[in-house]
Backbone bond lengths (Angstrom), bond angles and torsions (degrees), N, CA, C in turn:
res aa  C-N    CA-C-N  psi(-1)  N-CA   C-N-CA  omega(-1)  CA-C   N-CA-C  phi
1 M - - - 1.446 - - 1.509 109.88 -
2 N 1.312 117.97 128.67 1.463 123.61 179.30 1.523 107.83 -93.72
3 S 1.333 116.26 103.59 1.457 120.27 -177.21 1.512 113.75 -95.26
4 F 1.297 119.25 1.05 1.464 121.62 -179.60 1.541 110.33 -85.15
5 E 1.308 114.97 157.16 1.467 122.56 175.70 1.509 109.07 -93.41
6 I 1.316 116.94 135.66 1.474 121.96 176.09 1.534 107.52 -87.68
7 T 1.328 115.39 124.65 1.423 122.51 178.15 1.536 108.65 -103.31
8 L 1.312 117.26 124.58 1.474 121.85 -176.84 1.515 110.60 -107.96
9 P 1.322 118.86 138.51 1.443 124.96 -11.44 1.518 111.32 -70.98
10 G 1.324 115.40 153.96 1.440 119.78 179.77 1.520 113.82 -166.25
11 Y 1.285 117.50 158.26 1.468 123.63 179.57 1.511 110.96 -98.72
12 Y 1.331 115.48 129.60 1.445 122.80 179.82 1.540 107.99 -143.48
13 I 1.326 116.47 172.32 1.445 121.64 177.77 1.516 108.70 -103.79
14 A 1.336 116.62 123.37 1.465 123.45 174.98 1.510 107.93 -86.81
15 K 1.328 116.22 134.78 1.452 121.47 175.95 1.508 109.50 -102.87
16 G 1.346 116.90 121.83 1.438 121.98 -176.54 1.515 113.30 -109.42
17 K 1.310 115.36 -171.20 1.436 122.04 179.78 1.510 110.60 -63.74
18 G 1.330 116.52 146.81 1.436 121.32 177.05 1.507 114.56 69.04
19 G 1.310 117.81 19.61 1.465 121.73 178.64 1.517 114.97 79.41
20 K 1.349 117.84 6.17 1.436 120.08 -179.55 1.526 110.78 -70.31
21 E 1.352 117.04 146.99 1.444 121.66 179.63 1.537 109.18 -132.72
22 Q 1.350 114.71 155.07 1.434 121.14 -174.99 1.516 109.37 -151.25
23 I 1.350 115.38 133.90 1.456 119.17 172.58 1.531 108.05 -72.40
24 V 1.318 116.68 132.17 1.478 122.48 -173.61 1.527 108.40 -135.64
25 K 1.316 116.98 141.08 1.470 120.55 169.14 1.536 106.99 -98.61
26 Y 1.306 114.93 111.77 1.470 121.30 179.39 1.531 108.29 -90.95
27 H 1.328 117.28 138.88 1.463 119.80 -175.24 1.524 113.82 -135.86
28 Q 1.341 119.18 -3.85 1.460 119.66 -175.54 1.508 111.16 -157.60
29 E 1.333 117.36 141.50 1.464 122.42 169.31 1.517 109.08 -82.02
30 Y 1.308 116.86 152.46 1.472 120.32 172.53 1.511 107.17 -147.73
31 Y 1.319 113.61 156.66 1.482 119.46 175.26 1.494 108.21 -113.39
32 G 1.333 115.47 120.85 1.472 122.78 -176.76 1.524 110.87 -94.78
33 K 1.298 115.43 -156.31 1.462 122.19 179.83 1.505 108.78 -55.26
34 E 1.306 114.09 145.44 1.492 122.29 178.71 1.534 110.49 57.28
35 N 1.322 116.81 26.01 1.473 122.16 176.61 1.518 114.30 59.99
36 N 1.341 116.31 31.55 1.467 120.80 177.89 1.504 109.72 -80.38
37 L 1.352 116.20 132.59 1.452 121.97 178.45 1.517 110.16 -74.15
38 G 1.320 115.63 134.90 1.471 122.87 175.71 1.511 108.63 -143.81
39 Y 1.314 114.44 -178.60 1.459 120.65 -176.56 1.532 110.66 -130.85
40 L 1.334 116.13 140.85 1.452 122.95 178.41 1.512 107.22 -103.01
41 G 1.324 115.25 132.98 1.447 120.72 178.36 1.498 111.40 -152.18
42 Y 1.335 116.05 -175.83 1.460 120.97 178.34 1.519 109.47 -146.80
43 Y 1.314 113.45 157.84 1.469 122.00 177.51 1.523 107.89 -146.94
44 G 1.326 115.73 166.89 1.449 119.62 174.15 1.511 112.55 149.31
45 L 1.306 113.39 146.28 1.450 120.70 175.69 1.534 113.09 -97.39
46 N 1.315 114.71 -43.15 1.469 121.73 -176.32 1.519 112.93 -108.34
47 G 1.302 116.54 -10.68 1.453 124.92 -179.43 1.514 105.94 -171.25
48 Y 1.298 116.77 168.47 1.449 117.79 -176.93 1.519 112.18 -104.82
49 H 1.313 113.66 144.07 1.464 120.72 176.61 1.536 106.64 -124.50
50 E 1.336 117.43 135.91 1.441 122.88 179.42 1.529 108.58 -82.79
51 V 1.298 115.11 149.30 1.460 120.64 178.01 1.520 108.63 -141.66
52 F 1.311 116.98 139.84 1.459 125.10 175.53 1.523 106.75 -116.31
53 T 1.326 116.87 123.92 1.464 119.33 -174.20 1.512 110.86 -137.07
54 K 1.357 115.63 137.14 1.460 120.90 171.51 1.535 107.51 -77.28
55 K 1.334 116.34 152.80 1.446 120.11 -176.21 1.518 112.94 -59.46
56 N 1.304 118.06 -33.12 1.482 119.12 -179.67 1.508 112.70 -66.81
57 N 1.331 118.37 -9.39 1.471 123.65 177.90 1.542 111.51 -110.57
58 I 1.353 115.50 20.60 1.469 121.23 177.98 1.512 106.95 -124.82
59 R 1.320 114.99 139.56 1.475 119.36 172.30 1.525 109.99 -132.45
60 E 1.312 114.11 159.63 1.471 118.73 176.27 1.528 110.22 -75.38
61 L 1.303 116.16 158.72 1.464 120.87 175.09 1.531 107.83 -67.87
62 T 1.313 116.68 143.60 1.462 120.29 173.52 1.528 109.05 -71.00
63 S 1.290 117.19 170.07 1.483 120.83 178.19 1.522 109.73 -61.58
64 E 1.342 118.74 -37.93 1.453 121.92 177.65 1.529 110.64 -66.56
65 E 1.309 117.39 -41.70 1.468 121.27 178.43 1.534 109.98 -66.09
66 N 1.329 117.88 -40.24 1.466 120.03 177.70 1.508 111.69 -62.23
67 E 1.336 116.17 -39.35 1.463 120.31 179.27 1.532 110.04 -65.10
68 A 1.345 116.58 -46.23 1.467 120.66 178.33 1.525 110.78 -60.81
69 F 1.323 116.80 -41.78 1.461 121.85 -179.92 1.550 109.46 -62.14
70 S 1.338 116.97 -46.03 1.443 120.48 -178.85 1.536 112.25 -64.51
71 K 1.329 116.74 -25.56 1.471 122.20 176.77 1.533 112.05 -90.70
72 K 1.316 116.00 4.84 1.476 123.68 -178.38 1.543 112.07 58.48
73 Q 1.322 116.06 36.67 1.443 122.97 176.76 1.538 107.87 -97.07
74 Y 1.340 115.07 60.72 1.463 121.09 -172.32 1.537 113.55 -62.79
75 W 1.315 117.89 -28.57 1.456 120.80 -179.37 1.521 112.69 -65.59
76 T 1.334 117.50 -15.66 1.466 120.73 179.28 1.522 112.91 -86.98
77 L 1.334 116.57 -9.85 1.456 122.39 -177.25 1.549 109.93 -87.50
78 P 1.329 117.66 157.40 1.474 119.95 -178.64 1.533 111.69 -56.06
79 Q 1.322 115.56 125.67 1.491 123.65 -178.23 1.527 108.09 -136.76
80 Q 1.310 118.41 54.19 1.456 120.95 -173.33 1.518 117.04 -100.03
81 F 1.354 117.33 -4.23 1.450 118.32 177.21 1.552 109.30 -84.67
82 Y 1.309 116.00 172.62 1.449 121.55 179.87 1.515 111.63 -57.63
83 H 1.343 117.65 135.83 1.453 122.99 172.54 1.511 109.46 -124.68
84 S 1.319 116.77 145.56 1.448 122.31 175.59 1.532 110.14 -64.37
85 D 1.309 115.50 145.61 1.440 122.38 175.11 1.510 107.61 -74.36
86 S 1.333 116.57 131.53 1.456 120.42 -178.77 1.527 113.47 -85.82
87 I 1.347 116.99 -3.58 1.474 121.84 -177.58 1.505 108.90 -96.12
88 S 1.317 115.04 132.71 1.460 120.29 177.31 1.526 108.33 -78.78
89 H 1.324 115.65 132.84 1.494 121.16 179.99 1.525 108.76 -111.59
90 N 1.318 118.12 67.57 1.491 120.93 179.98 1.494 111.06 -88.13
């Protein structure tokens, strides 16, 4: 059970299929099918990818993750979702 309140905009960890996790900046609530509340956000290192997540698949950053985030050590945070390739293939 996720008992925390999501503050928008804000950074949280999205939990995906297969146990993958990703740091995401959520910025908007949305209501999906069957009027289920979810959150719209984006992530990305070389480009941005949109993500729609239900609250039960969002967690707060741990104290260690918050410390790394405050030090701008973003590479230490969960980055397991798809990312665009930064190399041009012309």
